[in-house]
Every structure is written in structure tokens, then in C-alpha cells.
C-alpha positions in Angstrom: 28.7 27.9 15.5 25.2 26.9 14.7 22.3 29.5 15.0 18.6 28.4 15.2 15.8 30.9 14.7 12.1 30.2 15.2 8.8 31.7 16.0 6.1 30.8 18.4 2.4 31.6 18.1 -0.4 30.8 20.3 -3.1 28.8 18.2 -5.3 28.0 21.3 -8.1 30.2 20.0 -7.8 28.7 16.7 -8.1 25.2 17.9 -11.1 26.1 20.2 -12.9 27.5 17.0 -12.0 24.3 15.0 -13.5 22.2 17.8 -16.7 24.5 17.8 -17.1 24.2 14.1 -16.6 20.4 14.2 -19.2 20.1 17.0 -21.7 22.2 15.0 -21.1 20.1 11.9 -21.7 16.9 14.2 -25.0 18.4 15.4 -26.0 19.4 11.7 -25.3 15.9 10.4 -27.1 14.2 13.1 -30.2 16.4 12.5 -29.8 15.7 8.7 -29.6 12.0 9.3 -32.9 12.0 11.4 -34.5 14.1 8.8 -33.4 11.7 6.2 -34.7 8.6 8.3 -38.1 10.5 8.7 -38.4 11.1 5.0 -37.6 7.4 4.1 -40.3 6.2 6.6 -42.9 8.6 5.5 -42.3 8.0 1.8 -42.8 4.3 2.4 -45.9 4.9 4.3 -47.2 7.1 1.4 -46.0 4.8 -1.4 -47.5 1.7 0.1 -51.3 3.0 -0.2 -50.5 4.8 -3.6 -49.3 1.3 -5.0 -52.4 -0.1 -3.9 -54.5 2.4 -5.6 -52.4 1.9 -8.8 -53.0 -2.0 -8.6 -56.5 -1.7 -8.0 -56.9 0.9 -10.9 -55.0 -1.4 -13.1 -57.3 -4.3 -12.3 -60.4 -2.1 -12.8 -59.0 -1.0 -16.1 -59.2 -4.6 -17.4 -63.0 -4.9 -16.5 -65.5 -4.0 -19.0 -65.9 -0.1 -18.3 -67.9 2.4 -20.5 -65.8 5.5 -21.9 -66.6 7.7 -19.1 -65.5 5.1 -16.3 -62.5 4.3 -18.4 -61.5 8.1 -18.3 -61.9 8.0 -14.6 -59.7 5.1 -14.1 -57.1 6.7 -16.4 -57.2 9.9 -14.4 -56.6 7.7 -11.2 -53.7 5.9 -12.6 -52.2 9.2 -13.8 -52.6 11.0 -10.6 -51.1 8.0 -8.5 -48.2 7.8 -10.9 -47.5 11.6 -10.6 -47.6 11.3 -6.7 -45.2 8.6 -6.9 -42.8 10.6 -9.1 -43.2 13.6 -6.6 -42.3 11.4 -3.8 -39.1 10.2 -5.5 -38.2 13.9 -6.3 -38.6 14.6 -2.7 -36.4 11.9 -1.7 -33.8 12.9 -4.2 -33.2 16.4 -2.9 -31.9 15.3 0.5 -29.4 13.1 -1.2 -28.1 16.0 -3.3 -28.0 18.1 -0.2 -26.0 15.5 1.7 -23.5 15.5 -1.1 -23.2 19.3 -1.0 -23.2 19.2 2.8 -20.1 16.8 2.9 -18.3 18.8 0.3 -18.8 22.1 2.3 -17.4 20.2 5.5 -14.5 19.0 3.6 -13.7 22.3 2.3 -14.0 24.0 5.7 -11.9 21.4 7.2 -9.1 22.1 4.4 -9.3 25.9 5.1 -8.8 25.5 8.8 
């Protein structure tokens, strides 16, 4: 004679919760992608004129300038370079957050 023992547990609520969490992450990921695309577009729109300023500043620097004018051109180039670095830093933040976001999603999926 063989005996079989088992248990039964209703996991309907858990499955509904998992679906809601997955949907929330999908919405969040879509919003994040939209934000990333926006930042990429804006950074391009800002970088283009800044690169123009830097190029014109470098050309101006090669002309005969007095000391004061030379200092002005150096300030222009320094400021434009600082702005480009700031733009790069701004674009780097979302990349770091995306990695963190994906890691969090993976961890939550494992927990559920």
C-alpha cells in the first residue's frame, strides 16, 4: 500500500501581485527610456553649438591678439570645455541608474 501526502496553497493573490509589479516595472522602464532619449537629443542640440563656439575660439586664438583678448579667448575655451564635460556627466548618470534599475528588477524577480 502506497501513501501520498501533499498540500495545496492558493497562490492567486501572489500571482496577481507579481503581475502588478511586472506591469509597474514595464511602465517605469518605458518612462526611463523616454527620458534617456530626451537627454540624448538635448545633449546633441547643446553640444553642436558649443563645439562651434570652441572651434571658432580656437581659430580666433590663432590670430594676432593682444594679451587681454587672448585671455578672453582662453576663458571662452575653458568655459565651453567645462560645459561639454558637464553634459557628459549628465548623460553618464542615466546609464548608471539604468544598471541599478535592471539590478533591482532582477532582485525583485528573484524574491518573488
